C-alpha positions in Angstrom: 0.0 0.0 0.0 1.4 3.4 -0.9 1.9 6.1 1.9 -0.8 8.4 0.4 -3.3 5.5 0.2 -2.7 4.6 3.8 -3.1 8.2 4.8 -6.4 8.6 3.0 -7.8 5.3 4.3 -6.9 6.0 7.9 -8.6 9.4 7.5 -11.8 7.7 6.5 -11.7 8.5 2.8 -13.7 6.1 0.6 -11.6 3.6 -1.2 -12.6 4.8 -4.6 -11.7 8.3 -3.7 -8.3 7.4 -2.4 -7.4 5.4 -5.5 -8.6 8.3 -7.7 -6.4 10.8 -5.8 -3.4 8.5 -6.1 -3.8 8.2 -9.9 -4.2 11.9 -10.3 -1.1 12.5 -8.1 0.9 10.1 -10.2 0.0 12.0 -13.4 0.8 15.4 -11.8 4.2 14.2 -10.5 5.2 12.7 -13.9 4.1 15.6 -15.9 5.5 18.2 -13.6 8.9 16.5 -13.8 8.7 16.4 -17.6 7.7 20.1 -18.0 10.9 21.1 -16.3 12.9 19.6 -19.2 10.5 20.8 -21.9 7.4 18.5 -22.2 5.8 15.4 -20.9 8.2 12.6 -21.8 7.6 8.9 -22.6 6.6 7.1 -19.3 9.2 4.4 -20.1 12.0 6.9 -19.3 10.4 8.7 -16.4 11.7 8.0 -12.9 9.1 6.8 -10.4 7.2 4.6 -12.8 6.2 1.0 -12.1 7.6 -2.3 -13.3 8.0 -5.9 -12.2 10.9 -7.7 -10.5 11.6 -11.4 -10.0 12.7 -13.1 -6.7 16.3 -11.9 -7.2 15.3 -8.3 -7.6 15.9 -8.1 -11.3 13.5 -6.3 -13.5 11.6 -8.7 -15.7 9.3 -5.9 -17.0 11.1 -2.6 -16.9 9.5 0.5 -15.2 7.1 2.1 -17.6 3.6 2.3 -16.0 1.9 4.9 -14.0 0.3 2.2 -11.8 0.7 -1.5 -11.6 -1.2 -4.3 -9.8 -0.3 -7.9 -8.9 -0.5 -10.7 -11.4 -3.6 -12.9 -11.1 -3.9 -15.9 -13.5 -1.1 -14.6 -15.6 -2.7 -11.2 -16.1 -1.9 -7.8 -14.4 -3.8 -4.6 -14.6 -1.6 -1.5 -15.3 -2.1 2.2 -16.1 -0.3 4.1 -18.8 -0.3 7.7 -20.0 -2.7 8.4 -22.9 -1.8 12.1 -23.0 -0.2 14.5 -20.7 -3.4 14.8 -18.7 -5.1 11.5 -19.2 -4.4 7.9 -18.3 -5.7 4.6 -19.6 -6.1 1.2 -17.9 -4.7 -1.8 -19.7 -3.8 -5.4 -19.2 -0.4 -7.1 -19.7 0.9 -10.7 -19.7 4.1 -11.8 -18.0 6.2 -10.7 -20.9 4.9 -7.2 -20.4 3.0 -7.2 -23.7 -0.4 -5.6 -23.8 -3.3 -7.9 -24.2 -7.1 -7.6 -24.5 -9.1 -7.2 -21.3 -9.9 -10.6 -19.9 -13.6 -11.7 -20.0 -14.0 -11.0 -16.2 -12.0 -7.8 -16.2 -14.7 -6.1 -14.1 -13.7 -8.3 -11.3 -10.1 -6.9 -11.3 -11.5 -3.5 -10.3 -12.7 -5.1 -7.1 -10.0 -7.6 -6.4 -6.7 -6.1 -7.4 -6.8 -2.8 -5.5 -7.5 -4.7 -2.3 -4.6 -7.2 -2.4 -2.2 -5.0 -0.4 -4.9 -4.0 2.0 -6.7 -7.2 2.6 -4.6 -8.0 5.7 -5.1 -4.8 7.5 -7.7 -4.8 10.3 -7.7 -1.0 10.6 -8.9 -0.8 7.0 -11.9 -2.9 7.8 -12.7 -1.0 11.0 -12.6 2.4 9.2 -14.2 1.4 5.9 -16.9 -0.8 7.3 -17.9 -4.4 7.0 -17.6 -6.0 3.6 -16.2 -2.7 2.2 -13.3 -4.6 0.7 -15.1 -7.7 -0.4 -14.3 -9.8 2.7 -16.6 -9.5 5.8 -15.2 -8.2 9.1 -17.2 -10.5 11.4 -18.5 -9.8 14.8 -18.9 -13.2 16.6 -19.5 -14.0 20.3 -18.3 -10.6 21.3 -15.2 -10.8 19.1 -14.3 -8.6 16.2 -12.4 -10.8 13.8 -11.2 -11.2 10.3 -11.4 -14.2 8.0 -9.3 -17.3 8.8 -6.0 -17.9 7.2 -4.0 -21.1 7.9 -6.4 -22.1 10.7 -6.2 -18.8 12.7 -8.0 -15.5 12.6 -7.0 -12.1 13.7 -9.4 -11.1 16.5 -9.9 -8.8 19.5 -12.5 -8.4 22.2 -15.0 -5.6 22.0 -13.3 -2.8 24.0 -9.7 -3.9 23.6 -7.3 -1.9 21.6 -4.9 -4.8 20.7 -5.2 -7.9 18.5 -4.6 -11.6 19.0 -5.4 -14.8 17.1 -8.3 -17.3 17.6 -8.6 -20.9 16.4 -11.7 -22.5 14.8 -13.3 -22.8 18.2 -12.9 -19.1 18.7 -10.4 -19.7 21.5 -7.5 -17.3 21.7 -4.3 -19.3 20.9 -2.3 -16.0 20.9 -3.8 -13.8 23.6 -6.0 -10.9 22.8 -4.5 -7.4 23.2 -1.1 -8.8 22.2 -0.4 -6.5 19.2 -1.1 -3.0 18.0 -1.8 -4.3 14.5 -1.7 -7.7 12.8 -1.7 -9.4 9.4 -3.0 -12.9 8.4 -0.8 -15.9 8.8 0.9 -16.8 5.5 3.7 -19.4 5.1 3.5 -20.1 8.9 4.3 -16.6 10.0 2.3 -13.4 10.7 3.4 -9.8 10.5 2.4 -8.0 13.7 3.1 -4.6 15.2 4.3 -3.7 18.7 4.9 -0.5 20.6 8.7 -0.2 20.8 10.2 2.6 22.9 13.3 4.7 22.1 15.6 2.1 23.6 14.2 -0.8 21.6 12.1 -2.3 24.3 8.5 -3.6 23.6 5.8 -1.9 25.6 2.4 -3.5 26.5 -0.5 -2.6 24.3 -2.5 0.3 25.8 -5.3 2.5 24.8 -4.5 5.8 23.1 -2.4 6.9 20.2 1.0 5.5 19.5 3.8 7.6 18.0 4.4 6.4 14.4 8.1 5.9 15.1 7.3 3.7 18.1 5.1 1.3 16.1 7.4 -1.4 14.7 6.6 -4.5 12.7 8.0 -8.0 13.0 6.9 -11.6 12.6 5.6 -14.3 15.0 4.9 -18.0 14.6 1.7 -19.8 15.5 2.6 -19.8 19.2 3.0 -16.1 19.2 6.8 -16.3 19.6 8.9 -13.7 17.8 10.7 -15.2 14.9 11.7 -11.8 13.4 12.0 -9.0 16.0 9.9 -5.9 15.5 12.2 -3.4 13.7 10.4 -2.4 10.5 8.2 0.6 9.9 5.9 -1.5 7.7 5.5 -5.2 6.9 3.3 -7.3 4.7 2.5 -11.0 4.7 5.0 -13.5 3.4 4.3 -14.6 -0.2 6.4 -17.1 -2.1 8.9 -17.1 0.7 9.5 -13.3 0.8 7.9 -10.5 2.6 7.8 -6.8 1.6 9.0 -4.5 4.4 10.3 -1.0 5.0 13.1 -0.3 7.4 12.7 3.5 7.2 10.1 6.0 8.4 8.3 8.2 5.9 9.1 11.9 5.8 7.5 12.8 2.5 5.2 11.1 0.0 7.9 8.7 -1.3 10.3 8.7 1.7 9.9 5.1 2.6 12.1 2.5 0.9 10.7 -1.0 0.5 12.6 -4.3 0.1 12.0 -8.0 0.6 13.2 -10.2 3.4 13.3 -14.0 3.9 12.1 -15.9 6.9 15.3 -15.2 8.9 14.7 -11.4 8.5 17.6 -11.1 6.0 17.1 -8.7 3.1 17.1 -10.8 -0.1 16.2 -7.7 -2.1 17.5 -4.5 -0.6 15.1 -1.7 0.4 15.5 0.7 -2.6 11.9 0.9 -4.0 9.5 3.8 -3.4 6.6 1.4 -3.8 6.4 -2.4 -3.7 3.6 -5.0 -3.7 3.9 -8.6 -2.4 5.0 -11.3 -4.9 2.3 -12.9 -6.9 3.0 -15.6 -9.5 6.7 -15.0 -9.4 6.6 -11.3 -9.9 6.2 -8.2 -7.7 5.1 -4.7 -8.8 7.7 -2.1 -7.7 8.6 1.5 -8.4 12.0 3.2 -8.4 12.6 6.8 -7.7 15.5 9.2 -8.4 
Protein backbone atom coordinates (compact mmCIF):
# COMPACT_ATOMS: atom_id res chain seq x y z
CA UNK A 1 0.00 0.00 0.00
CA UNK A 2 1.39 3.45 -0.85
CA UNK A 3 1.89 6.05 1.87
CA UNK A 4 -0.75 8.35 0.39
CA UNK A 5 -3.25 5.50 0.15
CA UNK A 6 -2.65 4.59 3.80
CA UNK A 7 -3.15 8.23 4.83
CA UNK A 8 -6.43 8.55 2.96
CA UNK A 9 -7.83 5.27 4.29
CA UNK A 10 -6.88 6.05 7.88
CA UNK A 11 -8.59 9.41 7.52
CA UNK A 12 -11.82 7.68 6.51
CA UNK A 13 -11.69 8.54 2.82
CA UNK A 14 -13.70 6.13 0.62
CA UNK A 15 -11.56 3.56 -1.19
CA UNK A 16 -12.63 4.75 -4.65
CA UNK A 17 -11.69 8.32 -3.71
CA UNK A 18 -8.26 7.37 -2.39
CA UNK A 19 -7.44 5.38 -5.53
CA UNK A 20 -8.56 8.29 -7.75
CA UNK A 21 -6.41 10.77 -5.81
CA UNK A 22 -3.37 8.49 -6.10
CA UNK A 23 -3.82 8.17 -9.86
CA UNK A 24 -4.18 11.94 -10.28
CA UNK A 25 -1.11 12.48 -8.08
CA UNK A 26 0.93 10.10 -10.22
CA UNK A 27 -0.01 12.02 -13.37
CA UNK A 28 0.82 15.38 -11.81
CA UNK A 29 4.21 14.19 -10.52
CA UNK A 30 5.23 12.67 -13.85
CA UNK A 31 4.09 15.61 -15.94
CA UNK A 32 5.53 18.24 -13.60
CA UNK A 33 8.92 16.54 -13.81
CA UNK A 34 8.71 16.41 -17.59
CA UNK A 35 7.68 20.06 -17.97
CA UNK A 36 10.93 21.13 -16.35
CA UNK A 37 12.87 19.60 -19.22
CA UNK A 38 10.45 20.77 -21.88
CA UNK A 39 7.43 18.52 -22.19
CA UNK A 40 5.80 15.36 -20.87
CA UNK A 41 8.18 12.56 -21.81
CA UNK A 42 7.56 8.91 -22.58
CA UNK A 43 6.65 7.13 -19.32
CA UNK A 44 9.23 4.43 -20.11
CA UNK A 45 12.00 6.90 -19.33
CA UNK A 46 10.36 8.68 -16.38
CA UNK A 47 11.65 7.98 -12.86
CA UNK A 48 9.05 6.81 -10.39
CA UNK A 49 7.15 4.59 -12.83
CA UNK A 50 6.21 1.00 -12.08
CA UNK A 51 7.62 -2.28 -13.33
CA UNK A 52 7.96 -5.90 -12.17
CA UNK A 53 10.87 -7.74 -10.54
CA UNK A 54 11.65 -11.41 -9.97
CA UNK A 55 12.75 -13.07 -6.70
CA UNK A 56 16.32 -11.86 -7.22
CA UNK A 57 15.26 -8.25 -7.57
CA UNK A 58 15.94 -8.12 -11.31
CA UNK A 59 13.48 -6.26 -13.52
CA UNK A 60 11.60 -8.67 -15.75
CA UNK A 61 9.27 -5.93 -16.97
CA UNK A 62 11.07 -2.59 -16.85
CA UNK A 63 9.48 0.46 -15.18
CA UNK A 64 7.10 2.08 -17.64
CA UNK A 65 3.64 2.25 -16.04
CA UNK A 66 1.93 4.94 -13.97
CA UNK A 67 0.34 2.24 -11.82
CA UNK A 68 0.67 -1.52 -11.58
CA UNK A 69 -1.15 -4.33 -9.78
CA UNK A 70 -0.32 -7.90 -8.86
CA UNK A 71 -0.54 -10.70 -11.41
CA UNK A 72 -3.62 -12.89 -11.15
CA UNK A 73 -3.93 -15.91 -13.46
CA UNK A 74 -1.10 -14.59 -15.60
CA UNK A 75 -2.66 -11.16 -16.12
CA UNK A 76 -1.93 -7.82 -14.44
CA UNK A 77 -3.79 -4.55 -14.64
CA UNK A 78 -1.62 -1.47 -15.32
CA UNK A 79 -2.09 2.19 -16.09
CA UNK A 80 -0.31 4.15 -18.81
CA UNK A 81 -0.33 7.75 -19.98
CA UNK A 82 -2.68 8.37 -22.91
CA UNK A 83 -1.76 12.06 -23.05
CA UNK A 84 -0.16 14.54 -20.65
CA UNK A 85 -3.41 14.80 -18.70
CA UNK A 86 -5.11 11.46 -19.25
CA UNK A 87 -4.35 7.86 -18.33
CA UNK A 88 -5.74 4.58 -19.57
CA UNK A 89 -6.06 1.21 -17.87
CA UNK A 90 -4.68 -1.77 -19.75
CA UNK A 91 -3.77 -5.40 -19.15
CA UNK A 92 -0.44 -7.13 -19.67
CA UNK A 93 0.88 -10.68 -19.66
CA UNK A 94 4.10 -11.79 -17.95
CA UNK A 95 6.22 -10.70 -20.91
CA UNK A 96 4.94 -7.15 -20.42
CA UNK A 97 2.98 -7.24 -23.67
CA UNK A 98 -0.40 -5.56 -23.76
CA UNK A 99 -3.32 -7.94 -24.17
CA UNK A 100 -7.07 -7.63 -24.50
CA UNK A 101 -9.05 -7.21 -21.32
CA UNK A 102 -9.94 -10.64 -19.87
CA UNK A 103 -13.61 -11.68 -19.96
CA UNK A 104 -13.96 -11.03 -16.22
CA UNK A 105 -12.01 -7.76 -16.25
CA UNK A 106 -14.69 -6.06 -14.14
CA UNK A 107 -13.65 -8.34 -11.28
CA UNK A 108 -10.13 -6.89 -11.30
CA UNK A 109 -11.52 -3.51 -10.31
CA UNK A 110 -12.72 -5.07 -7.06
CA UNK A 111 -10.02 -7.65 -6.38
CA UNK A 112 -6.72 -6.10 -7.43
CA UNK A 113 -6.81 -2.81 -5.49
CA UNK A 114 -7.48 -4.74 -2.26
CA UNK A 115 -4.57 -7.19 -2.42
CA UNK A 116 -2.21 -4.97 -0.44
CA UNK A 117 -4.92 -3.96 2.02
CA UNK A 118 -6.70 -7.24 2.60
CA UNK A 119 -4.59 -8.05 5.68
CA UNK A 120 -5.10 -4.75 7.48
CA UNK A 121 -7.69 -4.81 10.31
CA UNK A 122 -7.72 -1.02 10.62
CA UNK A 123 -8.89 -0.77 7.01
CA UNK A 124 -11.91 -2.92 7.81
CA UNK A 125 -12.71 -0.96 10.96
CA UNK A 126 -12.60 2.40 9.18
CA UNK A 127 -14.17 1.42 5.86
CA UNK A 128 -16.88 -0.80 7.29
CA UNK A 129 -17.86 -4.43 7.04
CA UNK A 130 -17.57 -6.02 3.60
CA UNK A 131 -16.24 -2.75 2.17
CA UNK A 132 -13.25 -4.56 0.66
CA UNK A 133 -15.09 -7.68 -0.38
CA UNK A 134 -14.33 -9.75 2.75
CA UNK A 135 -16.58 -9.47 5.78
CA UNK A 136 -15.20 -8.19 9.09
CA UNK A 137 -17.18 -10.50 11.39
CA UNK A 138 -18.55 -9.79 14.84
CA UNK A 139 -18.92 -13.15 16.61
CA UNK A 140 -19.48 -13.96 20.30
CA UNK A 141 -18.27 -10.55 21.34
CA UNK A 142 -15.21 -10.82 19.11
CA UNK A 143 -14.28 -8.60 16.23
CA UNK A 144 -12.42 -10.84 13.83
CA UNK A 145 -11.15 -11.18 10.28
CA UNK A 146 -11.41 -14.21 8.00
CA UNK A 147 -9.34 -17.31 8.82
CA UNK A 148 -5.99 -17.95 7.22
CA UNK A 149 -3.99 -21.13 7.88
CA UNK A 150 -6.43 -22.05 10.66
CA UNK A 151 -6.16 -18.82 12.66
CA UNK A 152 -8.02 -15.52 12.55
CA UNK A 153 -6.99 -12.06 13.72
CA UNK A 154 -9.37 -11.07 16.50
CA UNK A 155 -9.92 -8.82 19.49
CA UNK A 156 -12.52 -8.43 22.19
CA UNK A 157 -14.98 -5.56 21.99
CA UNK A 158 -13.26 -2.79 23.95
CA UNK A 159 -9.68 -3.95 23.61
CA UNK A 160 -7.25 -1.89 21.57
CA UNK A 161 -4.95 -4.78 20.67
CA UNK A 162 -5.18 -7.90 18.54
CA UNK A 163 -4.59 -11.62 19.03
CA UNK A 164 -5.44 -14.80 17.12
CA UNK A 165 -8.25 -17.32 17.61
CA UNK A 166 -8.63 -20.90 16.36
CA UNK A 167 -11.69 -22.49 14.77
CA UNK A 168 -13.28 -22.83 18.23
CA UNK A 169 -12.90 -19.06 18.69
CA UNK A 170 -10.43 -19.65 21.50
CA UNK A 171 -7.45 -17.32 21.71
CA UNK A 172 -4.27 -19.26 20.95
CA UNK A 173 -2.31 -16.01 20.87
CA UNK A 174 -3.76 -13.79 23.62
CA UNK A 175 -6.04 -10.88 22.84
CA UNK A 176 -4.49 -7.44 23.19
CA UNK A 177 -1.06 -8.76 22.19
CA UNK A 178 -0.37 -6.52 19.19
CA UNK A 179 -1.11 -3.01 17.98
CA UNK A 180 -1.80 -4.31 14.49
CA UNK A 181 -1.67 -7.68 12.76
CA UNK A 182 -1.74 -9.44 9.41
CA UNK A 183 -2.96 -12.87 8.38
CA UNK A 184 -0.78 -15.94 8.79
CA UNK A 185 0.93 -16.83 5.53
CA UNK A 186 3.66 -19.44 5.13
CA UNK A 187 3.50 -20.11 8.88
CA UNK A 188 4.30 -16.55 9.99
CA UNK A 189 2.25 -13.43 10.67
CA UNK A 190 3.37 -9.82 10.49
CA UNK A 191 2.42 -8.03 13.70
CA UNK A 192 3.13 -4.60 15.17
CA UNK A 193 4.31 -3.74 18.66
CA UNK A 194 4.95 -0.52 20.55
CA UNK A 195 8.72 -0.21 20.78
CA UNK A 196 10.23 2.57 22.93
CA UNK A 197 13.27 4.68 22.09
CA UNK A 198 15.58 2.08 23.64
CA UNK A 199 14.16 -0.77 21.58
CA UNK A 200 12.05 -2.31 24.34
CA UNK A 201 8.53 -3.55 23.63
CA UNK A 202 5.75 -1.86 25.59
CA UNK A 203 2.42 -3.46 26.51
CA UNK A 204 -0.53 -2.62 24.28
CA UNK A 205 -2.46 0.28 25.81
CA UNK A 206 -5.34 2.50 24.83
CA UNK A 207 -4.52 5.75 23.11
CA UNK A 208 -2.45 6.95 20.19
CA UNK A 209 1.00 5.54 19.45
CA UNK A 210 3.78 7.64 17.97
CA UNK A 211 4.40 6.37 14.40
CA UNK A 212 8.11 5.94 15.12
CA UNK A 213 7.27 3.67 18.06
CA UNK A 214 5.10 1.27 16.07
CA UNK A 215 7.41 -1.41 14.71
CA UNK A 216 6.61 -4.54 12.73
CA UNK A 217 8.04 -8.04 13.04
CA UNK A 218 6.88 -11.63 12.58
CA UNK A 219 5.56 -14.28 14.98
CA UNK A 220 4.89 -18.00 14.64
CA UNK A 221 1.65 -19.79 15.49
CA UNK A 222 2.59 -19.83 19.17
CA UNK A 223 2.99 -16.08 19.23
CA UNK A 224 6.78 -16.28 19.58
CA UNK A 225 8.85 -13.67 17.80
CA UNK A 226 10.71 -15.17 14.86
CA UNK A 227 11.74 -11.81 13.41
CA UNK A 228 11.96 -9.02 16.00
CA UNK A 229 9.89 -5.85 15.47
CA UNK A 230 12.19 -3.42 13.70
CA UNK A 231 10.39 -2.44 10.48
CA UNK A 232 8.20 0.61 9.90
CA UNK A 233 5.85 -1.48 7.73
CA UNK A 234 5.49 -5.15 6.85
CA UNK A 235 3.29 -7.31 4.65
CA UNK A 236 2.49 -11.02 4.69
CA UNK A 237 5.00 -13.53 3.39
CA UNK A 238 4.28 -14.58 -0.16
CA UNK A 239 6.36 -17.06 -2.14
CA UNK A 240 8.93 -17.11 0.66
CA UNK A 241 9.51 -13.35 0.76
CA UNK A 242 7.88 -10.46 2.62
CA UNK A 243 7.77 -6.81 1.63
CA UNK A 244 8.99 -4.53 4.44
CA UNK A 245 10.29 -1.02 4.98
CA UNK A 246 13.09 -0.27 7.38
CA UNK A 247 12.71 3.52 7.23
CA UNK A 248 10.06 5.99 8.36
CA UNK A 249 8.26 8.22 5.88
CA UNK A 250 9.05 11.93 5.84
CA UNK A 251 7.47 12.77 2.50
CA UNK A 252 5.20 11.09 -0.01
CA UNK A 253 7.88 8.69 -1.26
CA UNK A 254 10.32 8.73 1.66
CA UNK A 255 9.91 5.07 2.59
CA UNK A 256 12.09 2.50 0.90
CA UNK A 257 10.74 -1.02 0.47
CA UNK A 258 12.61 -4.28 0.09
CA UNK A 259 12.03 -8.01 0.61
CA UNK A 260 13.22 -10.25 3.45
CA UNK A 261 13.33 -14.02 3.87
CA UNK A 262 12.09 -15.92 6.94
CA UNK A 263 15.29 -15.18 8.87
CA UNK A 264 14.75 -11.43 8.48
CA UNK A 265 17.62 -11.08 6.02
CA UNK A 266 17.14 -8.71 3.10
CA UNK A 267 17.14 -10.75 -0.10
CA UNK A 268 16.20 -7.67 -2.11
CA UNK A 269 17.53 -4.46 -0.56
CA UNK A 270 15.09 -1.66 0.38
CA UNK A 271 15.46 0.65 -2.60
CA UNK A 272 11.92 0.92 -3.98
CA UNK A 273 9.53 3.81 -3.40
CA UNK A 274 6.64 1.38 -3.80
CA UNK A 275 6.37 -2.41 -3.69
CA UNK A 276 3.63 -5.02 -3.74
CA UNK A 277 3.93 -8.59 -2.44
CA UNK A 278 5.02 -11.27 -4.88
CA UNK A 279 2.31 -12.95 -6.90
CA UNK A 280 2.96 -15.62 -9.52
CA UNK A 281 6.71 -15.02 -9.36
CA UNK A 282 6.64 -11.25 -9.91
CA UNK A 283 6.22 -8.16 -7.72
CA UNK A 284 5.15 -4.70 -8.83
CA UNK A 285 7.66 -2.06 -7.70
CA UNK A 286 8.63 1.53 -8.44
CA UNK A 287 12.05 3.16 -8.36
CA UNK A 288 12.60 6.82 -7.71
CA UNK A 289 15.47 9.19 -8.45
